[in-house]
LOPAMI-76018 format. One record per residue: residue number from 0; residue in one letter; x, y, z of N, C-alpha, C in turn. Coordinates in steps of 0.05 Angstrom, whole numbers. Layout:
% LOPAMI-76018
- NUM, a, X, Y, Z, X, Y, Z, X, Y, Z
...
% end
This chain:
% LOPAMI-76018
- 0, m, 2667, 1170, 1840, 2652, 1177, 1816, 2669, 1195, 1798
- 1, r, 2667, 1191, 1772, 2683, 1207, 1754, 2671, 1234, 1751
- 2, k, 2688, 1255, 1750, 2679, 1282, 1746, 2670, 1286, 1717
- 3, t, 2647, 1299, 1714, 2637, 1305, 1687, 2650, 1331, 1677
- 4, t, 2665, 1329, 1656, 2678, 1353, 1646, 2659, 1368, 1627
- 5, f, 2666, 1393, 1622, 2649, 1409, 1604, 2648, 1397, 1576
- 6, l, 2671, 1388, 1566, 2672, 1376, 1539, 2656, 1350, 1538
- 7, g, 2653, 1336, 1561, 2637, 1312, 1561, 2607, 1318, 1560
- 8, v, 2599, 1342, 1570, 2571, 1349, 1571, 2562, 1361, 1544
- 9, v, 2581, 1373, 1529, 2573, 1387, 1504, 2559, 1369, 1485
- 10, p, 2568, 1344, 1480, 2553, 1327, 1461, 2524, 1321, 1470
- 11, l, 2520, 1321, 1496, 2493, 1316, 1506, 2474, 1340, 1503
- 12, l, 2486, 1364, 1504, 2471, 1388, 1501, 2468, 1397, 1472
- 13, a, 2484, 1386, 1455, 2484, 1395, 1427, 2457, 1393, 1414
- 14, p, 2442, 1371, 1416, 2415, 1370, 1403, 2396, 1392, 1412
- 15, v, 2396, 1397, 1438, 2379, 1418, 1449, 2387, 1446, 1438
- 16, q, 2414, 1451, 1438, 2423, 1477, 1428, 2418, 1480, 1398
- 17, l, 2421, 1458, 1384, 2415, 1459, 1355, 2385, 1464, 1350
- 18, l, 2368, 1452, 1366, 2340, 1457, 1363, 2332, 1486, 1369
- 19, l, 2344, 1497, 1390, 2339, 1525, 1397, 2349, 1543, 1375
- 20, l, 2373, 1536, 1363, 2384, 1552, 1342, 2366, 1553, 1317
- 21, v, 2355, 1530, 1310, 2339, 1528, 1286, 2311, 1539, 1290
- 22, v, 2299, 1534, 1313, 2271, 1540, 1317, 2268, 1569, 1328
- 23, v, 2287, 1578, 1345, 2283, 1604, 1358, 2302, 1625, 1349
- 24, i, 2328, 1620, 1350, 2348, 1641, 1346, 2348, 1650, 1317
- 25, l, 2352, 1632, 1298, 2353, 1640, 1270, 2328, 1653, 1260
- 26, p, 2304, 1643, 1266, 2280, 1658, 1258, 2278, 1686, 1270
- 27, s, 2286, 1688, 1295, 2286, 1715, 1308, 2304, 1734, 1294
- 28, i, 2328, 1725, 1288, 2347, 1742, 1273, 2336, 1750, 1246
- 29, y, 2323, 1730, 1232, 2312, 1736, 1206, 2289, 1757, 1208
- 30, v, 2273, 1755, 1229, 2251, 1775, 1232, 2263, 1803, 1237
- 31, v, 2284, 1805, 1253, 2297, 1831, 1257, 2308, 1841, 1231
- 32, w, 2321, 1824, 1216, 2332, 1833, 1190, 2310, 1841, 1171
- 33, l, 2288, 1826, 1170, 2266, 1832, 1152, 2252, 1858, 1159
- 34, s, 2252, 1865, 1185, 2238, 1890, 1193, 2251, 1915, 1182
- 35, f, 2275, 1913, 1172, 2289, 1936, 1160, 2289, 1934, 1129
- 36, h, 2272, 1917, 1119, 2270, 1914, 1090, 2241, 1914, 1081
- 37, v, 2236, 1922, 1056, 2210, 1919, 1043, 2211, 1893, 1028
- 38, s, 2191, 1876, 1034, 2191, 1850, 1022, 2162, 1841, 1017
- 39, s, 2158, 1827, 995, 2132, 1815, 989, 2136, 1791, 971
- 40, f, 2115, 1777, 964, 2117, 1755, 945, 2126, 1765, 918
- 41, g, 2147, 1752, 907, 2157, 1759, 881, 2174, 1784, 880
- 42, q, 2182, 1794, 904, 2198, 1818, 905, 2222, 1813, 923
- 43, a, 2245, 1820, 913, 2270, 1817, 928, 2270, 1837, 951
- 44, p, 2279, 1829, 975, 2280, 1848, 997, 2297, 1872, 991
- 45, e, 2287, 1895, 999, 2302, 1921, 994, 2304, 1935, 1020
- 46, f, 2329, 1942, 1027, 2334, 1955, 1053, 2322, 1983, 1053
- 47, t, 2307, 1989, 1074, 2294, 2015, 1077, 2299, 2028, 1105
- 48, g, 2316, 2016, 1121, 2322, 2027, 1147, 2298, 2026, 1166
- 49, w, 2292, 2048, 1179, 2271, 2049, 1199, 2244, 2056, 1188
- 50, s, 2241, 2055, 1161, 2216, 2064, 1149, 2192, 2046, 1156
- 51, n, 2197, 2020, 1159, 2176, 2002, 1167, 2165, 2009, 1195
- 52, y, 2183, 2015, 1213, 2174, 2022, 1240, 2159, 2048, 1240
- 53, l, 2169, 2068, 1225, 2155, 2093, 1223, 2128, 2090, 1210
- 54, r, 2126, 2073, 1190, 2101, 2068, 1177, 2081, 2055, 1196
- 55, v, 2090, 2036, 1211, 2072, 2022, 1230, 2063, 2041, 1252
- 56, l, 2082, 2056, 1264, 2075, 2074, 1286, 2057, 2097, 1277
- 57, s, 2059, 2105, 1252, 2042, 2126, 1242, 2015, 2117, 1231
- 58, d, 2011, 2090, 1231, 1986, 2079, 1221, 1964, 2081, 1243
- 59, p, 1942, 2095, 1238, 1921, 2096, 1259, 1910, 2068, 1266
- 60, a, 1909, 2050, 1247, 1899, 2023, 1252, 1917, 2009, 1273
- 61, f, 1944, 2013, 1271, 1962, 2000, 1290, 1958, 2013, 1318
- 62, r, 1956, 2039, 1319, 1952, 2052, 1345, 1925, 2043, 1358
- 63, g, 1905, 2040, 1342, 1879, 2030, 1352, 1882, 2001, 1362
- 64, a, 1896, 1985, 1347, 1901, 1957, 1355, 1917, 1955, 1380
- 65, m, 1937, 1972, 1383, 1953, 1972, 1407, 1937, 1981, 1431
- 66, w, 1920, 2001, 1428, 1903, 2010, 1450, 1883, 1988, 1458
- 67, n, 1871, 1975, 1438, 1853, 1953, 1444, 1867, 1930, 1459
- 68, t, 1891, 1924, 1451, 1906, 1903, 1464, 1912, 1910, 1493
- 69, v, 1921, 1934, 1498, 1928, 1942, 1525, 1903, 1941, 1543
- 70, v, 1881, 1952, 1533, 1856, 1952, 1549, 1847, 1924, 1555
- 71, i, 1846, 1907, 1535, 1836, 1879, 1539, 1855, 1864, 1558
- 72, v, 1881, 1867, 1554, 1900, 1853, 1571, 1899, 1862, 1600
- 73, v, 1899, 1888, 1604, 1899, 1899, 1632, 1873, 1890, 1646
- 74, v, 1850, 1893, 1633, 1825, 1886, 1646, 1823, 1856, 1650
- 75, a, 1828, 1841, 1629, 1825, 1812, 1631, 1844, 1799, 1651
- 76, v, 1869, 1807, 1650, 1889, 1794, 1668, 1884, 1800, 1697
- 77, h, 1876, 1825, 1703, 1872, 1831, 1732, 1846, 1820, 1742
- 78, l, 1825, 1819, 1726, 1800, 1806, 1734, 1805, 1776, 1738
- 79, e, 1820, 1764, 1719, 1827, 1736, 1721, 1843, 1730, 1746
- 80, m, 1861, 1748, 1754, 1877, 1744, 1777, 1860, 1745, 1803
- 81, l, 1842, 1764, 1804, 1824, 1766, 1827, 1807, 1741, 1830
- 82, m, 1796, 1732, 1807, 1779, 1707, 1808, 1796, 1683, 1816
- 83, a, 1820, 1680, 1805, 1837, 1657, 1811, 1845, 1657, 1841
- 84, l, 1851, 1681, 1852, 1858, 1683, 1880, 1834, 1675, 1898
- 85, g, 1810, 1685, 1891, 1787, 1678, 1907, 1781, 1648, 1905
- 86, m, 1784, 1636, 1882, 1779, 1608, 1879, 1800, 1591, 1893
- 87, a, 1825, 1600, 1892, 1846, 1585, 1907, 1841, 1585, 1937
- 88, l, 1832, 1607, 1948, 1826, 1608, 1976, 1801, 1592, 1983
- 89, l, 1782, 1592, 1964, 1757, 1577, 1969, 1763, 1547, 1968
- 90, f, 1778, 1538, 1949, 1785, 1509, 1948, 1802, 1501, 1972
- 91, n, 1819, 1518, 1981, 1836, 1511, 2004, 1820, 1510, 2030
- 92, s, 1796, 1523, 2030, 1780, 1523, 2055, 1766, 1496, 2059
- 93, g, 1767, 1478, 2039, 1755, 1452, 2043, 1726, 1451, 2035
- 94, i, 1718, 1462, 2012, 1691, 1461, 2003, 1683, 1433, 1995
- 95, p, 1657, 1426, 1996, 1649, 1399, 1989, 1653, 1394, 1959
- 96, f, 1656, 1368, 1952, 1660, 1360, 1924, 1684, 1374, 1911
- 97, r, 1705, 1378, 1926, 1727, 1394, 1916, 1740, 1381, 1891
- 98, r, 1742, 1354, 1891, 1755, 1341, 1869, 1739, 1344, 1843
- 99, i, 1713, 1342, 1845, 1696, 1345, 1821, 1697, 1374, 1811
- 100, l, 1696, 1393, 1830, 1697, 1421, 1822, 1725, 1428, 1811
- 101, l, 1746, 1415, 1821, 1772, 1420, 1810, 1774, 1412, 1781
- 102, v, 1762, 1389, 1774, 1762, 1380, 1746, 1746, 1400, 1729
- 103, a, 1724, 1410, 1740, 1707, 1429, 1725, 1722, 1455, 1720
- 104, v, 1738, 1464, 1739, 1753, 1489, 1736, 1775, 1486, 1716
- 105, l, 1788, 1463, 1716, 1811, 1459, 1698, 1802, 1451, 1669
- 106, a, 1777, 1443, 1666, 1768, 1434, 1640, 1772, 1454, 1617
- 107, p, 1767, 1480, 1621, 1770, 1498, 1598, 1798, 1498, 1586
- 108, y, 1819, 1492, 1602, 1846, 1493, 1592, 1852, 1469, 1574
- 109, a, 1835, 1448, 1576, 1838, 1425, 1559, 1823, 1427, 1533
- 110, v, 1807, 1448, 1530, 1791, 1451, 1506, 1806, 1467, 1485
- 111, s, 1805, 1458, 1460, 1818, 1473, 1438, 1807, 1501, 1436
- 112, e, 1824, 1520, 1429, 1815, 1548, 1427, 1794, 1551, 1405
- 113, v, 1797, 1536, 1384, 1777, 1538, 1362, 1750, 1528, 1372
- 114, v, 1750, 1505, 1386, 1725, 1494, 1397, 1713, 1513, 1417
- 115, a, 1730, 1525, 1434, 1720, 1543, 1455, 1706, 1567, 1442
- 116, v, 1719, 1579, 1422, 1707, 1603, 1409, 1681, 1595, 1395
- 117, a, 1680, 1572, 1382, 1656, 1563, 1368, 1633, 1559, 1389
- 118, m, 1640, 1548, 1412, 1620, 1543, 1433, 1610, 1570, 1443
- 119, w, 1627, 1589, 1447, 1618, 1615, 1458, 1601, 1630, 1437
- 120, r, 1608, 1627, 1412, 1592, 1640, 1391, 1564, 1629, 1391
- 121, f, 1561, 1602, 1396, 1534, 1590, 1397, 1520, 1599, 1422
- 122, l, 1534, 1598, 1445, 1520, 1605, 1470, 1510, 1634, 1470
- 123, f, 1525, 1652, 1458, 1517, 1681, 1458, 1506, 1690, 1431
- 124, d, 1497, 1670, 1414, 1485, 1678, 1389, 1460, 1696, 1395
- 125, l, 1458, 1717, 1379, 1437, 1737, 1384, 1409, 1726, 1378
- 126, d, 1407, 1704, 1363, 1380, 1694, 1356, 1373, 1669, 1372
- 127, i, 1392, 1650, 1374, 1386, 1624, 1386, 1404, 1616, 1409
- 128, g, 1422, 1634, 1417, 1441, 1628, 1438, 1427, 1623, 1465
- 129, p, 1433, 1600, 1478, 1420, 1595, 1504, 1424, 1616, 1525
- 130, i, 1449, 1627, 1527, 1454, 1648, 1547, 1440, 1674, 1539
- 131, t, 1439, 1680, 1513, 1424, 1704, 1504, 1394, 1701, 1510
- 132, l, 1383, 1678, 1505, 1354, 1673, 1511, 1349, 1675, 1541
- 133, l, 1368, 1664, 1557, 1364, 1665, 1586, 1365, 1694, 1596
- 134, m, 1384, 1710, 1586, 1386, 1738, 1594, 1361, 1753, 1585
- 135, q, 1351, 1747, 1562, 1326, 1761, 1553, 1303, 1753, 1571
- 136, g, 1301, 1727, 1579, 1280, 1718, 1596, 1281, 1731, 1624
- 137, l, 1305, 1737, 1633, 1309, 1751, 1659, 1307, 1781, 1657
- 138, g, 1303, 1791, 1633, 1301, 1820, 1629, 1328, 1834, 1630
- 139, l, 1349, 1820, 1626, 1376, 1832, 1626, 1384, 1839, 1598
- 140, p, 1401, 1860, 1596, 1411, 1868, 1569, 1430, 1846, 1558
- 141, v, 1426, 1840, 1533, 1443, 1819, 1520, 1468, 1832, 1509
- 142, l, 1488, 1815, 1504, 1513, 1825, 1492, 1510, 1824, 1461
- 143, e, 1507, 1848, 1450, 1504, 1850, 1421, 1532, 1852, 1408
- 144, w, 1547, 1831, 1412, 1576, 1830, 1406, 1582, 1830, 1376
- 145, s, 1562, 1824, 1360, 1568, 1822, 1331, 1569, 1849, 1317
- 146, y, 1557, 1870, 1330, 1558, 1896, 1317, 1562, 1919, 1337
- 147, d, 1564, 1914, 1363, 1569, 1935, 1382, 1598, 1932, 1392
- 148, p, 1615, 1952, 1388, 1644, 1950, 1395, 1648, 1945, 1425
- 149, v, 1633, 1958, 1442, 1636, 1955, 1471, 1629, 1926, 1479
- 150, d, 1606, 1917, 1470, 1597, 1889, 1476, 1617, 1869, 1465
- 151, a, 1627, 1874, 1441, 1647, 1856, 1429, 1672, 1854, 1446
- 152, t, 1681, 1877, 1457, 1705, 1878, 1474, 1699, 1863, 1500
- 153, v, 1676, 1867, 1512, 1668, 1852, 1536, 1668, 1822, 1531
- 154, m, 1658, 1814, 1508, 1657, 1786, 1501, 1685, 1774, 1499
- 155, i, 1703, 1789, 1487, 1731, 1779, 1484, 1744, 1777, 1512
- 156, v, 1739, 1796, 1529, 1750, 1795, 1557, 1740, 1771, 1572
- 157, l, 1713, 1766, 1570, 1702, 1743, 1584, 1712, 1717, 1573
- 158, l, 1715, 1715, 1547, 1725, 1691, 1534, 1754, 1686, 1542
- 159, t, 1771, 1707, 1542, 1799, 1704, 1550, 1801, 1695, 1579
- 160, i, 1785, 1707, 1597, 1786, 1698, 1625, 1778, 1669, 1628
- 161, w, 1756, 1661, 1614, 1747, 1633, 1616, 1768, 1613, 1606
- 162, m, 1782, 1620, 1585, 1801, 1602, 1573, 1826, 1599, 1589
- 163, h, 1835, 1620, 1602, 1861, 1620, 1615, 1860, 1621, 1646
- 164, l, 1836, 1622, 1657, 1834, 1622, 1686, 1846, 1597, 1699
- 165, p, 1844, 1573, 1687, 1856, 1550, 1700, 1886, 1552, 1704
- 166, f, 1900, 1565, 1685, 1929, 1569, 1687, 1936, 1585, 1712
- 167, t, 1923, 1608, 1715, 1928, 1625, 1738, 1919, 1611, 1764
- 168, f, 1897, 1598, 1763, 1886, 1584, 1787, 1906, 1563, 1797
- 169, v, 1917, 1547, 1779, 1935, 1526, 1788, 1960, 1537, 1802
- 170, i, 1971, 1559, 1792, 1994, 1571, 1804, 1988, 1581, 1832
- 171, l, 1965, 1595, 1835, 1958, 1607, 1861, 1949, 1585, 1881
- 172, y, 1935, 1565, 1871, 1926, 1544, 1888, 1950, 1528, 1899
- 173, a, 1970, 1522, 1882, 1994, 1508, 1891, 2009, 1525, 1911
- 174, a, 2011, 1551, 1907, 2024, 1568, 1926, 2010, 1568, 1953
- 175, r, 1983, 1568, 1952, 1968, 1568, 1977, 1971, 1542, 1992
- 176, l, 1972, 1520, 1978, 1975, 1493, 1991, 2003, 1491, 2003
- 177, a, 2022, 1504, 1992, 2050, 1502, 2002, 2055, 1519, 2027
- 178, m, 2036, 1536, 2035, 2039, 1552, 2058, 2035, 1536, 2084
- 179, p, 2052, 1538, 2103, 2049, 1522, 2128, 2026, 1532, 2145
- 180, s, 2011, 1514, 2157, 1988, 1520, 2173, 1996, 1532, 2200
- 181, d, 2022, 1528, 2208, 2030, 1538, 2234, 2028, 1568, 2236
- 182, l, 2032, 1582, 2213, 2031, 1611, 2213, 2003, 1620, 2220
- 183, y, 1983, 1607, 2210, 1955, 1615, 2216, 1948, 1608, 2245
- 184, e, 1958, 1586, 2255, 1952, 1580, 2283, 1965, 1601, 2301
- 185, a, 1989, 1609, 2295, 2002, 1630, 2311, 1987, 1656, 2309
- 186, a, 1977, 1663, 2285, 1963, 1688, 2281, 1936, 1687, 2297
- 187, r, 1923, 1664, 2297, 1897, 1663, 2312, 1902, 1664, 2342
- 188, i, 1924, 1652, 2351, 1931, 1654, 2380, 1936, 1684, 2387
- 189, d, 1948, 1699, 2369, 1952, 1727, 2374, 1927, 1744, 2371
- 190, g, 1905, 1732, 2364, 1880, 1746, 2362, 1873, 1758, 2335
- 191, a, 1887, 1749, 2314, 1882, 1759, 2287, 1856, 1749, 2276
- 192, t, 1841, 1766, 2263, 1816, 1758, 2249, 1823, 1745, 2222
- 193, r, 1802, 1735, 2209, 1807, 1723, 2182, 1817, 1743, 2162
- 194, l, 1806, 1767, 2164, 1814, 1788, 2145, 1843, 1796, 2151
- 195, q, 1851, 1798, 2176, 1878, 1804, 2183, 1897, 1782, 2175
- 196, c, 1889, 1757, 2178, 1905, 1734, 2169, 1910, 1736, 2138
- 197, f, 1889, 1744, 2124, 1892, 1747, 2095, 1912, 1768, 2088
- 198, w, 1909, 1792, 2100, 1927, 1815, 2093, 1955, 1811, 2104
- 199, r, 1958, 1799, 2127, 1984, 1798, 2140, 2000, 1772, 2134
- 200, v, 1985, 1751, 2127, 1999, 1725, 2124, 1996, 1715, 2095
- 201, t, 1971, 1711, 2086, 1966, 1699, 2060, 1977, 1715, 2037
- 202, l, 1969, 1741, 2036, 1977, 1757, 2013, 2007, 1761, 2011
- 203, p, 2021, 1768, 2033, 2050, 1771, 2030, 2064, 1745, 2021
- 204, l, 2056, 1722, 2032, 2069, 1697, 2025, 2062, 1688, 1997
- 205, m, 2039, 1695, 1987, 2031, 1688, 1960, 2040, 1709, 1939
- 206, g, 2052, 1731, 1949, 2061, 1752, 1931, 2078, 1743, 1908
- 207, p, 2100, 1728, 1913, 2116, 1719, 1890, 2101, 1702, 1869
- 208, a, 2083, 1685, 1879, 2067, 1668, 1860, 2048, 1686, 1844
- 209, i, 2036, 1706, 1857, 2018, 1724, 1843, 2033, 1740, 1822
- 210, l, 2057, 1749, 1828, 2073, 1764, 1809, 2082, 1747, 1785
- 211, v, 2089, 1722, 1791, 2097, 1704, 1769, 2073, 1698, 1751
- 212, a, 2050, 1693, 1763, 2026, 1689, 1747, 2019, 1713, 1730
- 213, l, 2021, 1737, 1742, 2015, 1761, 1727, 2035, 1765, 1704
- 214, l, 2060, 1760, 1709, 2081, 1763, 1689, 2075, 1745, 1665
- 215, f, 2070, 1720, 1670, 2065, 1701, 1648, 2039, 1708, 1633
- 216, r, 2019, 1716, 1648, 1994, 1722, 1635, 1995, 1747, 1618
- 217, y, 2011, 1767, 1627, 2015, 1791, 1611, 2028, 1784, 1585
- 218, i, 2049, 1768, 1586, 2063, 1760, 1561, 2046, 1744, 1543
- 219, f, 2031, 1724, 1554, 2014, 1707, 1538, 1990, 1723, 1527
- 220, a, 1978, 1740, 1544, 1954, 1754, 1535, 1960, 1775, 1514
- 221, f, 1984, 1786, 1515, 1990, 1807, 1495, 1992, 1795, 1467
- 222, r, 1996, 1769, 1465, 1998, 1755, 1439, 1971, 1744, 1430
- 223, m, 1950, 1750, 1444, 1924, 1738, 1438, 1917, 1742, 1408
- 224, f, 1907, 1721, 1396, 1900, 1722, 1368, 1874, 1707, 1363
- 225, s, 1873, 1681, 1371, 1851, 1664, 1363, 1824, 1674, 1374
- 226, e, 1825, 1685, 1399, 1800, 1694, 1411, 1787, 1716, 1395
- 227, v, 1804, 1735, 1386, 1794, 1758, 1370, 1788, 1750, 1342
- 228, w, 1806, 1736, 1329, 1804, 1729, 1301, 1780, 1711, 1296
- 229, l, 1776, 1691, 1313, 1754, 1672, 1308, 1727, 1683, 1318
- 230, l, 1728, 1701, 1337, 1703, 1711, 1348, 1692, 1735, 1333
- 231, t, 1708, 1755, 1329, 1699, 1780, 1315, 1714, 1786, 1290
- 232, g, 1738, 1774, 1286, 1754, 1781, 1263, 1766, 1808, 1265
- 233, g, 1765, 1820, 1289, 1775, 1848, 1292, 1753, 1868, 1289
- 234, g, 1729, 1860, 1281, 1707, 1878, 1277, 1690, 1882, 1302
- 235, p, 1670, 1898, 1300, 1660, 1912, 1276, 1678, 1936, 1269
- 236, a, 1684, 1939, 1244, 1700, 1962, 1233, 1727, 1964, 1248
- 237, r, 1740, 1941, 1253, 1767, 1940, 1265, 1767, 1952, 1293
- 238, s, 1743, 1953, 1306, 1742, 1965, 1333, 1753, 1946, 1354
- 239, t, 1754, 1920, 1349, 1765, 1901, 1368, 1791, 1889, 1359
- 240, e, 1803, 1900, 1338, 1828, 1889, 1327, 1851, 1893, 1347
- 241, v, 1866, 1872, 1352, 1889, 1873, 1370, 1914, 1871, 1353
- 242, v, 1938, 1874, 1366, 1963, 1876, 1351, 1968, 1850, 1335
- 243, a, 1962, 1827, 1347, 1968, 1802, 1333, 1951, 1800, 1308
- 244, v, 1926, 1809, 1309, 1909, 1809, 1285, 1919, 1828, 1264
- 245, y, 1928, 1852, 1273, 1940, 1871, 1255, 1964, 1860, 1241
- 246, l, 1981, 1846, 1256, 2005, 1833, 1245, 1997, 1812, 1224
- 247, y, 1977, 1796, 1231, 1967, 1775, 1212, 1957, 1787, 1186
- 248, q, 1943, 1809, 1188, 1932, 1823, 1164, 1955, 1833, 1147
- 249, e, 1975, 1845, 1160, 1998, 1856, 1145, 2013, 1834, 1131
- 250, a, 2016, 1812, 1144, 2033, 1790, 1133, 2018, 1774, 1112
- 251, f, 1993, 1766, 1117, 1980, 1746, 1101, 1957, 1757, 1084
- 252, s, 1948, 1781, 1090, 1927, 1794, 1074, 1939, 1814, 1054
- 253, y, 1959, 1829, 1064, 1972, 1850, 1047, 2000, 1841, 1037
- 254, n, 2010, 1819, 1047, 2036, 1808, 1039, 2059, 1829, 1044
- 255, a, 2056, 1845, 1065, 2076, 1865, 1072, 2093, 1853, 1095
- 256, f, 2113, 1837, 1087, 2128, 1822, 1108, 2146, 1840, 1124
- 257, g, 2155, 1862, 1112, 2172, 1881, 1127, 2157, 1894, 1149
- 258, t, 2134, 1906, 1144, 2118, 1919, 1164, 2108, 1898, 1185
- 259, a, 2102, 1874, 1176, 2093, 1853, 1194, 2115, 1846, 1214
- 260, s, 2140, 1845, 1204, 2162, 1839, 1222, 2167, 1862, 1242
- 261, a, 2164, 1886, 1232, 2167, 1909, 1250, 2145, 1909, 1271
- 262, t, 2121, 1902, 1263, 2098, 1900, 1282, 2104, 1879, 1303
- 263, a, 2115, 1856, 1295, 2122, 1835, 1314, 2141, 1844, 1335
- 264, l, 2162, 1859, 1327, 2182, 1868, 1346, 2170, 1890, 1364
- 265, l, 2153, 1907, 1353, 2140, 1927, 1370, 2122, 1914, 1390
- 266, m, 2109, 1892, 1382, 2091, 1878, 1401, 2107, 1866, 1423
- 267, v, 2130, 1854, 1417, 2147, 1843, 1438, 2157, 1865, 1457
- 268, a, 2165, 1888, 1446, 2175, 1910, 1463, 2152, 1920, 1481
- 269, a, 2128, 1923, 1470, 2106, 1933, 1486, 2099, 1913, 1509
- 270, s, 2099, 1887, 1503, 2093, 1868, 1524, 2114, 1868, 1546
- 271, l, 2139, 1872, 1538, 2160, 1873, 1558, 2158, 1898, 1576
- 272, v, 2149, 1920, 1563, 2145, 1945, 1579, 2123, 1941, 1599
- 273, l, 2101, 1928, 1590, 2079, 1923, 1609, 2087, 1904, 1632
- 274, a, 2104, 1885, 1625, 2111, 1865, 1645, 2135, 1874, 1662
- 275, s, 2149, 1895, 1654, 2174, 1903, 1668, 2168, 1911, 1698
- 276, g, 2145, 1923, 1703, 2138, 1930, 1730, 2136, 1906, 1748
- 277, y, 2124, 1885, 1738, 2121, 1861, 1754, 2148, 1847, 1757
- 278, i, 2165, 1848, 1737, 2192, 1837, 1739, 2208, 1851, 1761
- 279, w, 2205, 1878, 1762, 2219, 1893, 1783, 2209, 1886, 1811
- 280, l, 2182, 1884, 1813, 2171, 1876, 1839, 2179, 1848, 1848
- 281, l, 2181, 1830, 1828, 2189, 1803, 1835, 2218, 1802, 1844
- 282, r, 2235, 1816, 1830, 2264, 1817, 1838, 2266, 1829, 1866
- 283, r, 2250, 1849, 1871, 2251, 1862, 1897, 2243, 1843, 1919
- 284, q, 2221, 1828, 1914, 2212, 1809, 1934, 2233, 1787, 1939
- 285, v, 2244, 1777, 1918, 2265, 1756, 1920, 2289, 1766, 1936
- 286, k, 2297, 1791, 1931, 2319, 1803, 1945, 2313, 1807, 1974
- 287, n, 2289, 1815, 1980, 2281, 1819, 2008, 2279, 1793, 2023
- 288, a, 2271, 1771, 2009, 2269, 1745, 2021, 2296, 1734, 2030
- 289, r, 2317, 1742, 2016, 2344, 1733, 2023, 2354, 1747, 2049
% end
């Protein structure tokens, strides 16, 4: 067989590299450049240094949006992880109608985000929503998400979990199916209980998959936009506004492209800071596995 030289591979990789250059690299460079300028429609960009970053960081609305984002992401991602882990173990135990239930669990990931939010708005409508009427009939407090900031935040968390639970579930379920059954047989022979098997066998072996799922979900969840924008619009009184909604408002409502670019870079930096702990744990586990 002929050896493939580097020069022979370059023409094959060129379309992919060109696509990355046009779609990812050049726009990213432009956003970084724009974050150091004041720019709007009909106005030539003017260099202002770090003023856009200082303006964003000193804005109480941005700090509130950042706090809302961190709270929603931390609560939603970890609740979603616990639910996905429990479901993965339940499906692996051989429950009846597993194939039908598997389709039902994965269905939310196939639904458009716009359709999902519209469906949830109808289900939890304060006047005619079926779930609201059911909760009233059972004597339970309803989610007054249209004007109560706490209930609106709870609603966003529940919607985020429902929409993205299939992603986390698939990763953990695949990791559980890949684990050899011999380990559990050996543990039972040694007298281990089910709880001990979970803590000593299942959890350590699923650790890398859990960390990978958490890492991806932190990055994806920190960019959440449609759930908040379509459900509450950031209200009431900007109490549920997240960083992506703040960025959208700066760019397309106020036409402040410089501060919007600075917000985008701050959002990326914050998501990397949140995910850095899981990256460190993942690298440590991989190193120990070697």
